[in-house]
Each structure stands twice: as C-alpha cells, then as structure tokens.
C-alpha positions in Angstrom: -1.0 -8.0 -35.3 0.4 -5.9 -32.4 3.4 -6.8 -30.5 3.0 -8.3 -27.1 3.7 -6.5 -24.0 4.2 -8.1 -21.0 3.0 -7.9 -17.3 5.6 -9.7 -14.8 3.8 -10.7 -11.6 4.4 -13.4 -8.8 0.9 -14.8 -9.6 -1.3 -14.5 -12.8 -4.4 -13.8 -10.8 -3.5 -12.1 -7.8 0.2 -11.4 -7.7 0.3 -13.4 -4.4 3.1 -16.2 -3.4 2.2 -19.3 -5.1 3.1 -22.6 -3.2 5.8 -24.1 -5.2 7.5 -27.1 -3.9 10.9 -26.0 -5.9 10.9 -23.0 -3.2 9.8 -24.4 0.4 9.9 -22.3 3.2 13.0 -23.1 5.3 12.8 -23.2 9.4 16.0 -22.0 10.4 17.2 -22.6 13.9 18.5 -19.9 16.2 20.9 -20.3 19.2 20.2 -17.5 21.6 22.8 -16.2 23.8 22.6 -17.7 27.1 20.9 -14.9 28.4 18.1 -14.7 25.9 14.2 -15.1 27.2 13.3 -17.5 24.0 14.8 -19.8 21.7 13.6 -18.7 18.5 12.8 -20.4 15.0 12.2 -18.2 12.1 10.5 -18.7 8.7 12.6 -17.6 6.1 10.9 -16.7 2.8 13.1 -17.4 -0.3 12.8 -14.3 -3.2 10.7 -16.2 -5.8 11.8 -15.5 -9.5 9.4 -13.4 -11.3 7.1 -15.5 -13.7 6.9 -13.5 -16.9 3.1 -13.2 -18.2 2.1 -12.2 -21.5 -0.5 -9.4 -21.8 -0.8 -8.8 -25.4 -2.7 -5.8 -26.7 -4.8 -8.0 -29.1 -8.1 -6.5 -28.1 -7.1 -2.7 -28.1 -6.4 -2.5 -31.9 -3.6 0.2 -31.1 -1.4 2.1 -33.3 1.2 -0.3 -34.5 4.1 -0.5 -31.9 7.5 -1.9 -32.5 10.2 -2.8 -29.9 12.1 0.1 -31.4 9.3 2.8 -30.7 9.7 5.2 -28.0 7.1 3.6 -25.7 7.1 7.1 -23.9 5.8 8.8 -27.0 3.1 6.5 -27.3 1.9 7.1 -23.7 2.0 10.6 -24.0 -0.4 10.3 -27.1 -2.7 8.0 -25.2 -2.8 10.3 -22.3 -3.9 13.2 -24.4 -6.5 11.2 -25.9 -7.8 10.2 -22.4 -7.7 13.7 -21.3 -9.9 14.5 -24.1 -12.3 11.8 -23.4 -12.5 13.0 -19.7 -13.3 16.7 -20.9 -15.8 15.6 -23.2 -18.1 13.3 -21.0 -21.6 14.0 -21.8 -22.6 14.4 -18.0 -21.0 14.5 -14.7 -21.8 10.4 -13.7 -20.2 9.5 -17.1 -17.3 11.9 -16.2 -16.7 10.5 -12.6 -17.2 6.8 -13.7 -14.8 7.2 -16.4 -12.1 8.7 -13.8 -12.9 5.9 -11.5 -11.9 3.5 -14.1 -8.7 5.6 -14.9 -7.7 5.5 -11.3 -8.6 1.9 -10.8 -6.4 0.9 -13.9 -3.3 2.4 -12.3 -3.1 5.4 -14.7 -4.6 8.4 -12.7 -1.2 9.4 -11.1 -0.4 10.9 -14.4 -3.2 13.9 -14.0 -2.0 17.0 -11.9 -4.1 17.6 -8.8 -5.8 20.7 -10.0 -7.3 19.0 -13.0 -8.6 16.1 -11.0 -10.4 18.4 -8.4 -12.2 20.5 -11.2 -13.2 16.9 -12.7 -14.8 15.5 -9.6 -16.2 18.6 -8.1 -19.3 18.9 -10.2 -22.3 21.7 -9.6 -24.1 21.0 -6.6 -27.8 20.2 -7.3 -26.7 18.1 -10.4 -26.6 14.8 -8.6 -28.7 14.8 -5.8 -31.4 12.3 -6.8 -28.6 9.8 -8.2 -27.4 7.6 -5.3 -24.7 5.8 -7.4 -23.1 9.0 -8.7 -23.4 10.9 -5.2 -21.5 8.1 -3.6 -19.0 7.7 -6.3 -18.2 11.4 -6.0 -18.1 11.3 -2.3 -15.4 8.6 -2.5 -13.3 10.1 -5.5 -13.3 13.3 -3.6 -12.2 12.1 -0.4 -9.7 9.6 -2.0 -8.1 12.5 -3.7 -7.8 15.0 -1.1 -10.8 16.9 -1.5 -13.1 17.8 1.6 -16.9 16.8 1.3 -19.4 16.6 3.7 -21.4 13.6 4.5 -24.4 15.5 4.5 -24.7 14.8 0.9 -26.4 11.7 1.7 -29.4 13.3 3.5 -31.6 13.1 0.3 -31.7 9.5 0.6 -32.8 9.2 4.2 -36.2 8.9 5.3 -38.0 10.8 8.3 -36.3 8.6 10.8 -32.9 9.4 9.5 -32.6 5.7 8.1 -31.5 5.0 4.3 -34.8 4.5 2.3 -35.9 0.9 1.5 -36.2 1.9 -2.1 -32.3 2.0 -2.5 -32.1 -1.9 -2.1 -33.4 -2.2 -5.5 -30.5 -0.7 -7.0 -27.4 -2.9 -6.7 -24.9 -0.8 -8.4 -25.9 2.1 -6.1 -25.7 0.0 -2.8 -22.3 -1.1 -4.1 -21.2 2.6 -4.6 -22.4 3.4 -1.4 -20.8 0.4 0.5 -17.4 1.6 -1.0 -18.0 5.1 0.0 -18.7 4.3 3.4 -15.3 3.3 4.2 -14.1 6.8 3.9 -16.2 7.9 6.9 -14.5 9.7 10.1 -15.1 9.4 13.5 -18.7 11.0 14.3 -20.1 10.6 10.8 -23.0 8.2 12.0 -24.6 8.5 8.5 -21.3 6.6 7.0 -21.6 4.0 9.7 -25.2 3.7 9.3 -24.5 3.2 5.4 -22.0 0.4 5.7 -24.5 -1.8 7.8 -27.1 -0.9 5.7 -25.6 -1.9 2.3 -23.4 -4.8 3.8 -26.9 -6.6 4.9 -28.7 -5.8 1.6 -25.7 -6.8 -0.7 -25.2 -10.0 0.9 -28.9 -10.8 0.7 -28.8 -10.1 -2.9 -25.8 -11.9 -4.0 -27.8 -15.0 -5.1 -29.8 -13.0 -7.6 -27.2 -11.2 -9.3 -25.8 -11.8 -12.7 -22.3 -13.8 -12.6 -20.2 -10.7 -13.1 -21.9 -8.4 -10.8 -22.1 -11.2 -8.2 -18.3 -11.8 -8.6 -17.9 -7.9 -8.0 -20.1 -7.8 -5.1 -18.2 -10.8 -3.5 -14.7 -9.4 -4.0 -15.9 -5.9 -2.4 -17.6 -7.6 0.6 -14.3 -9.6 1.1 -11.9 -6.6 0.6 -13.4 -2.9 0.0 -11.6 -0.7 -2.5 -10.3 1.6 -0.1 -8.4 -1.3 1.7 -6.9 -2.6 -1.5 -3.3 -1.9 -2.7 -3.3 0.2 -5.7 -0.9 -1.6 -7.9 -2.4 -5.1 -7.3 -5.8 -3.6 -7.6 -4.3 -2.4 -11.1 -2.9 -5.6 -12.1 -6.4 -7.5 -11.3 -8.7 -4.7 -12.8 -6.8 -4.8 -16.0 -7.8 -8.4 -16.9 -11.5 -7.6 -15.6 -11.7 -4.2 -17.8 -10.5 -6.2 -20.6 -13.2 -8.3 -20.6 -15.7 -5.8 -20.3 -17.8 -5.4 -23.5 -17.8 -1.7 -23.2 -14.1 -1.1 -22.3 -12.1 1.7 -24.2 -9.4 0.5 -26.2 -7.0 3.5 -25.4 -7.4 3.1 -21.6 -6.7 -0.4 -21.8 -3.5 0.1 -23.9 -2.3 3.0 -21.8 -2.9 0.9 -18.4 -0.9 -1.9 -19.6 1.8 0.2 -20.9 2.1 2.1 -17.6 1.8 -1.0 -15.5 4.8 -2.7 -17.4 6.8 0.5 -16.9 6.1 0.8 -13.5 6.9 -3.3 -12.9 10.3 -2.8 -14.5 10.7 0.2 -12.0 9.8 -2.1 -9.0 12.3 -4.8 -10.4 15.1 -2.4 -10.3 14.1 -1.2 -6.9 14.1 -4.6 -5.4 17.4 -5.4 -7.0 19.0 -2.6 -5.5 17.5 -3.3 -1.9 18.6 -6.9 -2.3 22.0 -6.1 -3.1 22.0 -3.6 0.0 20.7 -6.1 2.1 23.2 -8.8 0.9 25.9 -6.5 1.2 24.9 -5.5 4.8 25.0 -9.1 5.9 22.7 -8.2 9.1 20.6 -12.0 9.0 23.8 -13.7 8.4 25.4 -13.0 11.5 21.9 -12.5 13.4 20.5 -15.7 12.3 17.5 -15.3 14.6 16.3 -12.5 13.1 13.5 -11.8 10.2 15.0 -11.8 6.8 12.3 -9.9 5.2 13.4 -7.4 2.8 10.8 -8.3 -0.2 8.1 -7.8 2.2 9.2 -4.7 3.3 9.5 -3.4 -0.1 5.9 -4.6 -1.0 4.9 -2.5 2.0 6.4 0.5 0.8 4.7 0.0 -2.7 1.5 -0.1 -1.0 2.3 3.2 0.8 3.8 5.0 -1.8 2.6 3.7 -5.2 3.3 6.6 -7.4 6.6 6.2 -9.8 8.1 9.4 -8.7 8.6 7.8 -5.1 11.3 5.4 -6.5 14.0 6.6 -4.2 11.6 7.2 -1.0 10.3 3.4 -1.4 14.1 2.4 -1.4 14.9 4.1 1.6 11.7 3.3 3.5 12.3 -0.5 2.6 15.9 -0.5 4.0 14.6 1.2 7.5 11.6 -1.4 7.8 14.0 -4.1 7.1 16.5 -3.1 10.0 13.5 -2.1 12.4 12.4 -5.7 11.8 15.6 -7.0 13.0 15.6 -4.4 16.1 12.2 -5.7 16.9 13.3 -9.0 17.0 16.3 -8.2 19.3 13.7 -6.5 21.7 10.9 -9.0 21.5 12.9 -12.5 21.7 16.1 -12.3 21.8 18.2 -9.7 24.0 18.8 -10.0 27.7 17.1 -7.1 29.8 20.9 -5.7 30.7 21.8 -5.7 27.0 18.8 -4.0 26.0 19.1 -1.1 28.5 22.8 -0.7 27.0 21.4 -0.8 23.3 18.7 1.8 24.1 21.2 4.1 25.7 23.6 3.7 22.8 20.9 4.8 20.0 19.8 7.6 22.3 23.4 9.3 22.5 24.2 8.1 18.7 27.6 7.6 19.4 29.8 5.0 17.8 31.8 5.1 21.0 28.6 3.7 22.9 28.6 0.6 20.9 32.0 -0.9 22.6 30.1 -1.8 25.6 27.5 -3.9 23.6 27.5 -7.6 22.8 28.9 -8.7 19.4 25.3 -9.1 17.8 24.1 -5.8 19.1 27.4 -4.0 17.6 26.7 -5.4 14.5 23.0 -4.1 14.5 24.0 -0.9 15.7 26.4 -0.2 13.2 24.0 -1.2 10.4 21.2 1.1 11.8 23.9 3.7 12.2 25.4 3.7 8.8 22.1 3.1 7.0 20.4 6.0 8.6 23.5 8.4 7.9 23.5 7.3 4.3 19.9 8.1 3.7 20.5 11.7 5.3 23.5 12.2 3.0 21.0 11.2 0.0 18.4 13.6 1.0 20.8 16.7 1.7 22.5 15.9 -1.6 19.4 15.6 -3.6 17.2 18.0 -1.7 19.2 20.4 0.4 17.6 19.4 3.6 19.3 18.3 7.1 16.9 15.3 8.1 19.1 13.7 10.6 17.9 15.1 13.8 14.6 14.0 12.7 15.5 10.6 11.8 17.6 10.0 14.8 15.0 11.6 17.1 12.3 8.7 15.5 14.8 6.0 16.1 15.3 7.1 19.8 11.5 7.2 20.2 11.2 3.6 18.7 13.5 1.9 20.9 12.2 3.8 24.0 8.7 2.4 23.2 10.3 -0.9 22.8 11.7 -0.6 26.1 8.3 0.1 27.6 7.1 -3.2 26.2 10.0 -5.2 27.5 9.6 -3.4 31.4 5.9 -4.5 31.0 7.3 -8.0 30.5 9.9 -7.9 33.1 7.4 -6.8 35.6 4.6 -8.9 34.7 2.3 -5.7 34.2 -0.6 -5.4 32.2 -1.2 -1.9 30.4 -4.4 -0.2 30.2 -5.6 -0.2 26.7 -5.1 3.7 26.3 -1.1 3.1 27.2 -0.9 0.2 25.1 -2.2 1.9 21.9 -0.2 4.9 22.5 2.8 2.9 22.4 1.9 0.6 20.0 1.6 3.3 17.4 5.3 4.0 18.0 6.3 0.3 17.9 4.6 -0.6 15.0 6.6 1.9 12.7 3.8 4.5 12.1 5.9 7.5 12.7 9.0 6.0 11.2 7.0 5.3 7.8 5.7 9.2 8.0 9.0 10.5 8.7 
C-alpha cells in the first residue's frame, strides 16, 4: 500500500473558510480622533488553523514511495512520462483535451512556453468541423498567450450569422464554447453571441443531463473556468478527476505531489508574511484599520500562481496589506486637513515630512516608507534593478487618487462615470499590482 500524501486546506471541498464557533469573527470598536468623519467598526478575521486532509494515492498504483525518497526525482520521472503521453496522443482533439486536464490539475506550469505553443497550435483545417475542439483550442491558445482569431467559429454560423441550432444537441461542445466565450475581447461580437447562445441552451438542458455532466454544467454556469482561481480549481479538480473512470494514474499522482509541494511553499510564505505583519504592529496602533494579511496573500496567490513567483507573492501581499490601511485612513478616519498633509508627505517621500503628521499617520507613513525601501533593496540585490522611482511614483499616484475621492466627498460632487472609473482603476490598486 502506498504512503499517503496530504493536502492541507481550509476546507475539504472548497478551500473556503468554515463557520467554526471556536473562531468567531470579532467586532472591534475604534475610537476615531475628534476630527474623524466616521466612527467605524471593523470585522477582524482570525487566521484559521489549516486542517490536514489525507489524499492517499490508493487509486494511482504508483511506484512505491517512502518518506525518505527524493520526491523531486519522482516528480521529474512523472513529468517525463506526462510529456511522452502528450507527444504521442493520436489526434489534436486528444492532445488538447489531455493538456487541458494537465492545466486544470495544476501541473501545466512545468512545461516551457515553446512546447505549449507547439502543442496547442495544430495545422489549420484539422478541426474545422469539430466545435468542441475548435472552442477548446481557442481557449487554450488565448489562456497561454497565443493570438487566435475569433473567425475560427465561422463554420458554425448559419447564413444569418447566428450559431447553428444543430449545435444544441452536443452539450460537451456547448460547454466548451461557453468557456471559450469568456476570453473574448471588445468588438468580438461572435463571442458575445456565443456566450448568450450557450448560456440559454445549457440552462435548458440541465434537467436532461447525467448527474456528472449536470454538476459540471451547473458549476460552469455559476463560475466559468476563466474566472476561477488556479490553485483552488486544482484542489477541486484533483478530487473530481480521481473519480473519473478513465483517469490517468501518472497525472493524478503528479498533481497530488505538485499540490502538496506548492501548499507547503504557500504555508512558508504565509508564515513569513504573518511574522512581518505582527512585527510591523500597524493595526495594533491603528485599531480602526483592516487586519487582512491572509486575504491579501490569497489575492497574490490568485494573481501569481506559479511556484517561481514566491518572493513576488510575499512582497505583493505586504504592499496590499499596507494599502488597505491607507485606504481606511482616507475613506473613514482621517480629517481633511490631515489627509492633505499625508498626501504631501508621500509626494515628497522624505521622513522629515512626517513630523507634521498626527501620531497615527506617522506610524503608517513609517511602515509604508520602510516596507517600500526594503522591497526595493531586495529587488536591487537579487536582480540589479533600481525600482524605487517606479514604486514611489505608484504610491504617489495612489494617494493623489484617494485625495480626488476625498475632494468629491467634501464638495458633495458626483463625478461622471468616465472620471469615476479612471480614478477608480488607480484606487483599486490595479497599477500597484502591475508594478
């Protein structure tokens, strides 16, 4: 019997928070300064202990593995076998279906870009009459950075430019087209039409489907593949794939080993972020502010799922954690005059400027200043790049955008939609994440 491998998760089924009476949410009252605009309450989310959930490889029939074996060598061996399976697939449909499975299991990151592009770019004309595979190829190509034209769906349109009614009889093809439609760009009307067409007919067909297919369709209608978080999808799909009668044991074993390895890495990253956050002591002094390092880390995992971006995830989570505190200062706590001073201090990026700030702003300013400079030092040390000017400019743009919203509130001004969206792109942290 093979040794069990373990997947650690917040919840066995979804990885989400469970409602545990031992870890209630705590309402923490804040006492704002006399000039504050709002008396605020915050919800403090405790960091829940990770539950250990066994994922034994009992159905994989793998080569015997003991706790002393170099797991990395076993993963390399399985990766080679997976590569051979991809290269020897009998037709383009099988190749792309297999690679889609590999990506959903979370083991697609180990293949280099050139290999992936060759794999999912078969000769034109081979798939023209197969809606399922054309849609799958379209989605895989766009997901993996290959340009592909939405004109590939032309053969499936009737004389009026509408999708042929004959397509509604193939649920797998409809589902494949539905998932592909979420990768459309502005102006690609055929994909907008595909989304509407497939949504209507998939909803109509639900009651007539087999239980397994019905579950897949309902899940996709609720949350399309393109909108799912990679690592959470891998966790969910590993269990689903294991229950499929035609699953490939080497893929399942590799997926579990990969997931456990990445989960251990995430735990180490989260431990580092938690230590940093506690040492920073920001929310112990600014009790009105959001205490959300765990959520910020989860956000960074969603944006940067690959293992090689470990340092980037940590630094991004730190940045967002501080950003939330600054957002709370601007949104609900700081007085107008103090916010003007705070904005000017960040614009000048000089510790001398913080002397004129109130005590709580001094603490936040110092945390921002030190953390940003530490991140820049690490980048300079590891990559030889000086990124301080870019990060500093991004923070300046951020607080200036916050200040625009403050001015709107103060003047009781309702901005037009264009101005609101343009400013909101900055205050939402979009450019901060991209930097």
